[in-house]
SETOR-620233 format. One line per 2 residues: for each residue x negated, y, z negated of C-alpha. Coordinates in pm, whole numbers, plus 32768, in hexadecimal, padded with zeros to 4 digits. Each point is the difference from the previous one (the first is absolute). Example, Ala and Ser with C-alpha at 12.3 -4.5 7.8 and 13.67 -1.06 7.14 Angstrom:
2
7B32/7E3E/7CF4 ~ 7F77/8158/8042
***
This chain:
647
BEFF/C504/1BDC ~ 7F98/813D/80A9
7FFE/8167/7F78 ~ 7FEC/8155/809E
7F62/8138/7F70 ~ 80E1/80A9/7EDC
80F8/80FC/8075 ~ 7FB9/7FA7/818E
814F/7FF1/80DE ~ 7FD4/7E93/8044
8028/7FCF/7E6D ~ 815D/8048/7FBC
7FC8/8005/7E87 ~ 7EEB/80CF/800A
8095/8144/7FEB ~ 80AC/7F89/7EB6
7EEA/7F40/7F79 ~ 7EE5/80F8/8018
7FC0/817E/8000 ~ 7E9D/806A/8079
7FA2/8162/7FE3 ~ 7EB1/809C/8003
7FBB/80CE/7EAA ~ 8011/817B/803F
7ED9/805E/7F5B ~ 7EA0/7FC6/80A1
7EB2/808A/7F66 ~ 7F46/80B2/8101
7E6E/7FEA/8016 ~ 7EF8/7F32/8092
7FD8/7E85/7FF3 ~ 7EF8/7FEF/7EFD
8066/7F2D/7EE2 ~ 8088/80F0/7EE9
809C/7F60/7ECD ~ 80B8/814E/7F7C
806F/802F/815E ~ 8090/7EA9/8008
80AC/7FFF/7EA9 ~ 8099/8162/805F
809F/7F6B/8145 ~ 8096/7EDB/7F4C
808E/80DA/7ECE ~ 80BD/80D3/810A
8098/7EC2/80A0 ~ 8057/7F7E/7E90
80D7/8144/7FDA ~ 80D1/7F8C/8130
8032/7E90/7FAB ~ 8127/7F58/7F46
7FE4/7EB7/7F09 ~ 8065/7F39/8132
7F6C/7EB2/8098 ~ 7F2F/8044/812A
7EA9/7FDC/80D2 ~ 7EF9/8128/7FDD
7EED/8051/8113 ~ 7ECE/80C8/7FA5
7F63/80A9/8129 ~ 7EB8/80B5/803D
7FB6/8150/8084 ~ 801F/7F4F/8164
814A/7F79/7FB8 ~ 7F84/7E7E/7FF7
807D/7F3D/7F03 ~ 7F3C/7FA2/7ED1
80E4/7F36/7F24 ~ 814E/7F7B/802B
809A/7FB3/7E9D ~ 8163/7F8C/7F87
80BE/8079/7EB1 ~ 8129/7FB8/7F2A
7FF5/817C/7FCC ~ 7F63/80C3/80E5
7FEF/812B/7F10 ~ 7F44/7F40/7EFE
7F21/7F43/80C1 ~ 7F7F/810D/80E5
7FD6/80E0/7EB8 ~ 7F0B/7EF8/7F94
7EF8/805A/80F2 ~ 7FFF/8168/7F62
7F6B/7F70/7EC4 ~ 7E8F/7FEE/807A
7F68/7F6F/7EC2 ~ 80DA/7EC7/801E
7F8C/7FBF/8163 ~ 7F01/7F0C/8081
7ED1/8089/80CC ~ 8097/7F6D/8137
813E/80AB/7FB8 ~ 7F61/8147/7FA9
7F59/7FF7/8169 ~ 814E/7FBB/80A0
80BA/813D/7F3A ~ 7EC7/80C7/8053
803B/7FCC/8175 ~ 8195/8031/7FF1
8081/812E/8080 ~ 8176/7FA0/8047
810B/7EF2/7FD6 ~ 810E/7F63/80C0
8131/7F87/7F43 ~ 80DD/7EEA/8039
814E/7FB3/7F3B ~ 8083/7EB2/7FCA
8141/7F4F/7F60 ~ 7F33/7F20/7F2B
7E8F/7FAB/7FA1 ~ 8021/7EB0/80B0
8038/80C4/8144 ~ 7EE1/80EF/7FA6
7F23/7EBC/7FFB ~ 8065/7F93/8149
7FCF/8166/80A2 ~ 7E9B/8038/7F5C
7F9C/7EB5/80A4 ~ 8075/8073/814C
7F4B/8147/7FEE ~ 7EBC/7F56/7F89
7FFE/7F34/8146 ~ 8069/8122/80B4
7F01/80F5/7F85 ~ 7EF5/7F27/7F6E
7F86/8101/7EF4 ~ 7EA4/7FF2/7F68
8071/8004/7E9F ~ 8100/7ED1/8011
7FAE/7E8D/7FF4 ~ 8004/7F84/8172
8028/7EB9/80B2 ~ 7F38/8002/8141
80F0/806F/8121 ~ 8011/7EBB/80B2
80E2/7F5A/80F2 ~ 815F/7F90/7F9B
8028/7EB6/7F71 ~ 8093/7EE4/8100
8148/7F4A/7FEF ~ 8099/7ED9/8091
8154/8070/80B6 ~ 8126/7F26/805E
80B8/80F4/80DA ~ 8175/8017/800D
80E4/807E/813D ~ 7FB5/7ED8/80D7
80A8/7EA7/803D ~ 7E97/7F5E/7FCB
7F35/80F9/7F03 ~ 7E9F/7FFE/801E
7EDE/7FE2/7F13 ~ 7EF2/8114/8001
7F02/80C1/7F58 ~ 8058/8150/7F83
7F5D/8136/7F79 ~ 8090/8169/7FB6
8153/8078/7FA0 ~ 80F8/7EEE/7FE1
810F/807F/80E3 ~ 804A/7ECA/80D9
812E/7F2C/7F60 ~ 7F88/7EAC/7F98
7F62/7F62/7EE1 ~ 7E9D/8072/7F8C
7F01/7F1C/7F50 ~ 7ED8/8072/7F50
7F16/80BA/7FB5 ~ 7EED/7F38/809C
7EAE/8071/7FA9 ~ 7F6C/7FF1/8168
8068/7FEC/815B ~ 7F37/7EAE/8025
80D1/7F6E/7EE4 ~ 8145/8068/80BF
7F94/7F6C/8146 ~ 7F8A/7EB3/7F54
8162/7FF5/7F55 ~ 80B8/805C/812F
7F43/7EDB/80D3 ~ 8060/7F01/7EF2
8160/807E/7FE8 ~ 802E/7FDD/8179
7FA2/7E94/7FF3 ~ 80B8/7FD4/7EB5
8154/80A4/8098 ~ 7FD2/802B/8170
806D/8166/8005 ~ 7FC2/80E2/8126
7F0C/8125/7FE6 ~ 8022/8073/815C
80AF/816A/803C ~ 815C/800A/8074
7F8E/8070/815F ~ 7F2D/7ED8/802C
80EA/7F24/7F68 ~ 8131/8083/80F7
7F20/7FC7/8142 ~ 7F9A/7E87/7FB3
807D/7EF6/80D9 ~ 7F21/7EE1/7F88
7F5F/7FC5/7E9E ~ 7EBA/80B3/7FB1
7EA8/7F7C/7F91 ~ 8078/8024/7E8A
8114/7EF2/803E ~ 7F0D/7F1F/80A7
7F1C/8002/7ECC ~ 8127/7FD9/7F20
8005/8159/7F6A ~ 815B/806F/8084
814B/7F64/801F ~ 803A/80B1/8170
8154/80B3/7FB7 ~ 7FB2/80C4/8122
804E/7EED/80EB ~ 8103/7F46/7F3C
7F27/7EF1/7F76 ~ 80A8/8049/7EAF
815F/8081/7FC1 ~ 8059/812C/7F1B
8078/7F1A/7EE4 ~ 7EAB/7F42/7FF1
7F44/8130/8019 ~ 80D9/8087/7ED5
7F94/7EDE/7F36 ~ 7E87/8045/804F
8031/815B/7FB5 ~ 80A8/7FC6/7EA0
7F03/7EF6/7FA1 ~ 7EE8/8110/8059
80AA/80EF/7F21 ~ 8017/7EFF/7EE1
7E91/7F96/801C ~ 7F85/8172/7FFA
80F3/805B/7EE9 ~ 7F70/7F08/7F1B
80CB/7EC2/803B ~ 7ED4/7F45/80BD
8022/7EB5/7F40 ~ 8157/7FD8/805F
7FC5/804D/816B ~ 7EDB/7F01/8004
80F2/7F1A/7F69 ~ 80F3/801C/80FA
7F12/7FDF/8133 ~ 7F6B/7ED6/7F3E
8168/7F3E/7FE9 ~ 802C/805B/816E
7EBB/7F5E/807B ~ 8041/7ED1/7F47
816F/7FE3/8094 ~ 7F6B/8035/8150
7F19/7EF3/7FD6 ~ 80FF/7F15/7F84
80C1/804C/813D ~ 7ED0/7FBA/80E2
8007/8161/806D ~ 7E94/8015/7FF1
7FD5/8133/80D1 ~ 80DA/80CD/7F01
7F41/7F61/7EDB ~ 7EB0/8067/808D
8085/816D/8033 ~ 8084/7FF2/7EA1
7EC5/7F88/7F62 ~ 7F30/8117/80AA
80F4/810E/7F7F ~ 7FC9/7F4D/7EAB
7E78/8013/803E ~ 8033/8181/802D
80BD/8036/7ECD ~ 7EF8/7F3D/7F3E
7EF8/80ED/8098 ~ 80AB/8133/7F94
802F/7F83/7EA7 ~ 7E99/7F79/7FF6
7F4E/8140/8093 ~ 807E/80C3/7EB7
7ECC/807E/7F53 ~ 809B/7FEA/7EB7
80F8/7F36/7F3B ~ 8145/80CA/7FDD
810D/7F07/7FBE ~ 8101/8077/7F2A
7FC0/817F/801C ~ 80F2/8055/8103
7FE3/8175/8097 ~ 7EF2/809A/7F5F
7ECB/80E1/8028 ~ 7EDD/7FD8/7F35
7EFC/8117/7F9D ~ 7EE4/7FDF/7F3C
7EE6/810A/7FCC ~ 7E7F/7FFE/7FC7
7F26/8120/7FBF ~ 7E71/7FF3/8022
7F10/80FE/8051 ~ 80ED/8128/7FF7
80C4/7F54/8106 ~ 815F/7F5B/7FF7
8070/7EDE/80BC ~ 8179/7F94/8013
805F/7E92/808C ~ 814A/7FD9/8072
80AD/7EB0/8042 ~ 8146/7FE6/80C1
80F6/7EDC/7FBF ~ 8149/7FD8/809A
80CD/7EC8/7FC2 ~ 7EE7/7F4E/7F39
7F2A/8038/813B ~ 7EBC/80C5/7FFE
7FFB/80F9/8117 ~ 7EB0/807E/7FCE
7F21/80CF/7F23 ~ 7F61/8159/803C
7F02/80CF/7F35 ~ 8035/8161/7FB8
7EFD/8109/7FA3 ~ 809F/8141/7F8A
7F34/8144/8000 ~ 8007/8125/7F17
802D/7F27/7EDF ~ 7F12/80CB/7F10
8041/804B/7E99 ~ 815B/7F3A/8026
806C/7ED4/7F3B ~ 800D/7EB5/80B4
8155/7FCA/7FC1 ~ 8048/815D/807D
7F4E/7FB2/8130 ~ 80BE/7EB6/804B
8150/80B0/7FCF ~ 7FA4/8115/8102
7F8E/7ED9/80ED ~ 814C/7F56/7FE0
80B9/8137/8025 ~ 7F46/804C/8167
8004/7E7B/8062 ~ 8199/7FE8/7FD9
8033/8158/80C0 ~ 7FBE/7F2D/8127
804F/7EA3/7FBE ~ 814A/7F89/7F65
7FD8/7F93/7E97 ~ 805B/7E70/7F99
80C3/7FBE/7EF6 ~ 7ED7/7FB1/7F0F
7EB6/80C9/7FED ~ 7EF9/7F5B/7F23
7EE0/80CD/7F73 ~ 7ED2/7FC7/7F17
8045/8115/7F00 ~ 8110/80C4/7F8A
804C/8149/80D5 ~ 8051/8153/7F8F
816F/8068/8049 ~ 804A/7E86/807B
817B/803B/7FE0 ~ 7FE6/812C/80D4
7F4F/7F33/8113 ~ 80FF/7EED/7FDB
8115/80F2/8039 ~ 7F55/80A1/812B
7FA9/7EB5/80A0 ~ 817A/7F92/7FB3
8076/8130/80D7 ~ 7F24/7F9E/8120
8063/7E98/7FF1 ~ 8163/8030/7FB5
7FE9/7F05/7F00 ~ 7F60/7FBC/7EAA
7E86/7FE7/8006 ~ 7F3D/7F7F/7ECE
7E9C/8062/7F9F ~ 7F5D/7F15/7F0A
7EB9/7F6A/7F73 ~ 7FF7/7E8E/8008
7F92/7F60/7EAC ~ 8011/7E8E/8056
805C/7EEE/80F3 ~ 7FDF/8005/8180
801B/8164/800B ~ 7EDC/803E/7F27
7F30/7F19/80C3 ~ 8065/80C6/8120
7FA0/8143/7F6D ~ 7EA9/7F6E/7F7F
7FB1/7FA0/817C ~ 8049/8163/8076
7F2D/807B/7EEF ~ 7ECE/7F39/806E
8047/805C/8166 ~ 8009/816A/7F9E
7EAC/7FE5/7F50 ~ 7F5D/7F48/8108
8092/8109/8120 ~ 7F93/8119/7F29
7E97/7F54/7FE2 ~ 7FDB/7FEA/8180
807F/8152/801F ~ 7EEB/808B/7F26
7EFE/7F23/80A0 ~ 8066/8083/815D
8032/815E/7F91 ~ 7E8B/7FE4/7F83
7F7D/7F7A/814A ~ 80D9/80F0/80B7
7F76/812E/7F40 ~ 7E9B/7F79/805B
803A/8004/8175 ~ 80A0/8143/7FF5
7EC6/8097/7F4E ~ 7F06/7F61/80F6
80F7/807B/8130 ~ 7FF9/815E/7F7B
7E70/7FCB/7FFB ~ 7FEA/7F92/8144
80EE/80E6/80AD ~ 7F4A/8123/7F29
8153/8078/7F75 ~ 7FF1/80EC/7ED7
80CE/7F05/7F42 ~ 80D6/7ECA/7FF1
812F/8055/80F7 ~ 815B/7FE8/7F62
80AD/8016/8164 ~ 7F6C/7F78/814A
80A9/802A/813F ~ 7FB2/7F34/812F
805A/8053/815C ~ 8026/7F32/8153
80CE/8035/812A ~ 80AE/7ED2/80DA
8097/8023/8178 ~ 7FE3/7F3C/814E
7F52/80EC/80FC ~ 806F/8132/7F39
818D/7F8F/8011 ~ 80DD/7FF3/7EBB
7ECF/8095/7F39 ~ 8012/7FE1/7E79
7F10/80A3/7F10 ~ 7FED/7F41/7E8D
7F8A/806F/7ECD ~ 7FD8/7F09/7ED4
7FB9/8068/7E97 ~ 7F47/7F47/7EFB
7F90/805B/7E93 ~ 7F42/7F52/7EEE
811E/7F07/7FCA ~ 8043/7FB9/815F
80BF/8053/8121 ~ 8101/8112/7FD4
8128/7F85/80F4 ~ 80DB/8110/7FB4
7F0B/80F8/8078 ~ 7FB4/7F65/815D
806B/80D4/8130 ~ 8035/7FD1/8173
7FD6/811D/80F7 ~ 80C3/7FFF/8167
7EDB/8069/80E3 ~ 809F/8133/80BD
7F00/80DE/809A ~ 7ED6/7F16/806E
8024/7F75/815D ~ 7F75/7EC5/80A9
7EFF/7F1F/7F54 ~ 7F60/8109/7F1B
7FAA/7F84/7EA4 ~ 7F57/8131/7FAF
8125/80E7/8044 ~ 80E9/7F10/7F44
7F37/8016/7ED2 ~ 7FDE/8175/801A
8178/8024/7FFD ~ 803E/7F14/7EDF
7EF1/80AB/7F38 ~ 809B/8158/8060
8164/7FAC/7F9F ~ 7F8A/7F4E/7EBC
7F24/8126/7F69 ~ 80DB/8120/808A
8109/7F74/7F3E ~ 7F2C/7FC3/7EBF
7F93/8165/802F ~ 8161/807B/7FF2
8090/7F17/7EF6 ~ 7EE2/7FE8/7F13
7F0D/812C/804B ~ 7F65/7FE7/7EA3
7FD4/7E87/8008 ~ 80A0/7FDA/7EC0
80FE/7EF3/806A ~ 7F24/7ED8/8024
8041/7FD4/8165 ~ 7EB3/807B/808E
7EF6/7EE3/8050 ~ 7EC2/7FDB/7F64
7F7D/7F3A/811D ~ 8078/7FE9/8176
7FA3/7EBD/80B4 ~ 801A/7FF6/8189
800A/7EC7/80BE ~ 7F09/8071/80EC
7EBB/806F/805D ~ 7F44/8147/8053
8126/8075/80E1 ~ 8102/7FF3/7F0B
7F3A/80A5/7EFE ~ 7F9D/8115/80BC
8177/8044/806F ~ 8069/7FDC/7E96
7EDE/80EA/7F91 ~ 8061/8111/810D
816E/7FE4/7FAA ~ 7FDC/8034/7E76
7F04/8115/804E ~ 8107/80C7/80E9
80E8/7FD2/7ED0 ~ 7EEE/809B/7F11
7FE4/7EAA/7F36 ~ 7E9C/7F91/7FD2
7FF1/7F62/7EBA ~ 80B6/7EBA/8046
7EE5/7ED0/801E ~ 802A/7F53/8152
7F84/7EC1/8056 ~ 8029/7F2B/813E
7FD2/7E86/8000 ~ 7FC7/7F52/8147
7F76/7EC6/809A ~ 7E98/7FF1/800E
7EFC/7FAC/8107 ~ 8083/7E9E/800D
815E/8054/8057 ~ 8117/7F17/7F73
7F0C/7F4C/7F02 ~ 808F/803A/7E9C
7F1E/808E/7EF5 ~ 7F49/8102/8110
80DE/812A/7FB3 ~ 7F3B/814A/8035
8080/8120/7F27 ~ 7FEB/8154/809D
7FD9/8145/7F41 ~ 8059/815A/8055
7EA1/8074/8049 ~ 7FB0/7EF0/80E2
7F74/7F0D/7F17 ~ 8040/7E91/8015
7FF4/7EE3/7EF9 ~ 8023/7E8D/7FE4
8043/7F22/7ECE ~ 7F97/7EA1/7FDA
80D1/7EF1/808C ~ 804D/7F73/7EAC
8057/8150/7F4F ~ 8145/8009/7F3D
8004/8173/8058 ~ 7FF7/7FB4/815F
8111/7EF8/7FCA ~ 80D5/8107/7F63
7FD1/810D/810E ~ 8053/7EEF/810A
814E/7FAD/7F54 ~ 804C/816D/7FF5
7FBC/800E/816D ~ 80CF/7EBA/8045
8126/8073/7F52 ~ 8026/8148/80B5
7FBB/7F3A/813A ~ 8130/7F25/7FB5
80EE/810F/7FA2 ~ 7FB0/80B8/8148
801B/7ED4/80D0 ~ 815E/7FB3/7F4D
8070/815A/8048 ~ 7FA3/800D/8170
80AA/7EA3/8033 ~ 8148/8088/7F5D
8002/813E/80CB ~ 7FCA/7F1F/8124
810E/7F2A/7FB8 ~ 80F8/810D/7FE2
7F95/8093/8151 ~ 8037/7EBC/80B7
8175/7FE5/7F5F ~ 803D/816D/8041
80EC/8078/811F ~ 7FCA/812E/80D8
8154/804A/7FA2 ~ 7FA6/805B/7E9A
7F5D/813C/806B ~ 815B/809B/8058
8069/80C9/7EFF ~ 816F/7FAF/7F90
7FE1/7E91/807D ~ 8051/7F10/7EED
7FE9/7E7F/8004 ~ 8167/7FEC/8071
7FD2/80E1/812E ~ 7EBC/7F50/8058
80B2/7EBF/8005 ~ 8125/808B/80C7
7F05/8097/8108 ~ 7F29/7EC9/8019
8132/7F08/8017 ~ 8080/80D8/8129
7ECF/805F/80CD ~ 7F16/7ED8/7FA0
7ECE/80AD/7FBB ~ 7F74/8167/7F81
7F70/8034/8152 ~ 8164/7FE6/809A
8065/80E6/7EFF ~ 7F0B/80F7/806D
8069/7FF2/8172 ~ 8178/8028/7FB8
80B7/812A/806C ~ 80DB/80CD/7F02
814B/7F6E/809B ~ 7F82/7E8E/7FB5
7F8A/8056/7E86 ~ 8178/809A/7FD1
8094/7EC6/8060 ~ 7F75/7F48/7EE7
80DB/7F94/7EE5 ~ 7FAD/80C3/7EB8
7F38/8107/80C9 ~ 8093/8157/7FF7
7FBD/8109/810D ~ 7F35/80C3/7F1A
7F2D/7ED8/7FA7 ~ 7FEB/7F9A/8168
7F87/816C/8061 ~ 7EE2/7FC6/7ED4
7F84/7EC5/8095 ~ 8004/807D/814B
7F4C/8139/7FBA ~ 7F02/7F4A/7F1C
7F94/7F59/814E ~ 8048/8117/80EE
7F6E/8135/7F51 ~ 7FC3/80BA/8149
8169/7FEC/8040
***
């Protein structure tokens, strides 16, 4: 189920469900923390509030969101922040930075809970518990709208009609399951356009992973039976499906139809593989998500198991941030609220502890799912054993996280020392260009921090001004655009989007170009380092690091710091090449007719059907253009003038 922002035109209920308004009163003054100014701003907002459910956002002097909260009574909840003595140190720091508030009223507290999760995901406030902003969870989709529906992996909004099964913990687990399901049910996975062009079976039919409906090797009735078996299997009736296949196999063997019996035997093995690949025993659980929390060393880890139809579809560890001064049950409740903002809730959610406002969470999740959702803490039986396994996994995942964090912190300290940085960098930006002899040039920026790559901060730049095969000019353009925008949008460098270190994939030339560009912008305090192949070009571990003052340094070939910097360089290289290939692919499939204003797909198709090629369209007379069905006199004149600007 996909959702839109509250009140947006595409949400027909938005206007009646939510009423968003900015509080009229804003405290003027500087951005320095001031507890008295914050309390004054909140008191002025309280005067305008009513005892209605809703969501509030606290804003700092720059208008950035500090915190998102929901309330059954906005007036009572927001007023609590004016009672400074009752606030923790963390909340006092938040209030001292608050200068304005934004209010959204809702019809119920459950709606407020759902909207709060949406806002937290959108604004990433520094005082809210946050799940790491990662890619969406993958699903298996059995599409509708075709005589022979396909099976495919799906991410993102669930707009296409069909049956969705998931979430799966990773793309790898989906791919493995789809491969096994193709062997089991012989469903097609090709696109509709590929399907319509076939005149003989493809390789998947030869290796017994498709029934080849594209060329009539199976009729619609037979394919529908396979499709229904797949739905039953994914819906939790795997035992019944296996029993039917086994019975069919025995009958085929009795009838001496050994070819069919062998095919059914292979399908049965595929079913056994799927069942045997489950990491946990979830018989009798049905559709449920299992969450267990572990805490150690000031950090919290949450382990989630996803069970559908008694089958384990993977597990994933979450490490929420901004959890200081919060009770563990409250952290888990907030993790669940944000998790199900994107993933449809199952009928049952199993947790390892009682949650605050558990009934409210059930009501909110039930509204998302369109049916009843129950949250419970298992006490005995199979569910209790499943919870104990989830708890063990949560503890082990957190132990690994703490060990990795300690190692990573050491590497970051050693890197800062080697690169002569004033402190450990919180934001590292890495740059590279990709092109073929200067054509379709793309610049790429990758961002990394202490916790890994920040993929939602990646950027690509379509090179516009640089000509021919000039890497230095391309790098100058990328840097000029990146830092000109940063100076315009965040001149005071308070938004956390200025880098503490810039790594360049290149040597002295790239370093000189970037240094000159930043100096022209008046920026001289951003650390720059170039990473290039050493004297033995192409040999791993011989990278040379170039400093702005012309110095060069190298690291031992077995240095963990070297491995880390190589990984940063390789990531930007991968991202740049991918962006360049995508741009080149679009250019190959593009048509010169795309450049003509007012010519859409239908008219472009009509022109090509009539003339055959774009070059013949270019050479056509005005009279010839006017004879084409669907092309009016004014459109014909537009096309003619585009190619004959001189008259």
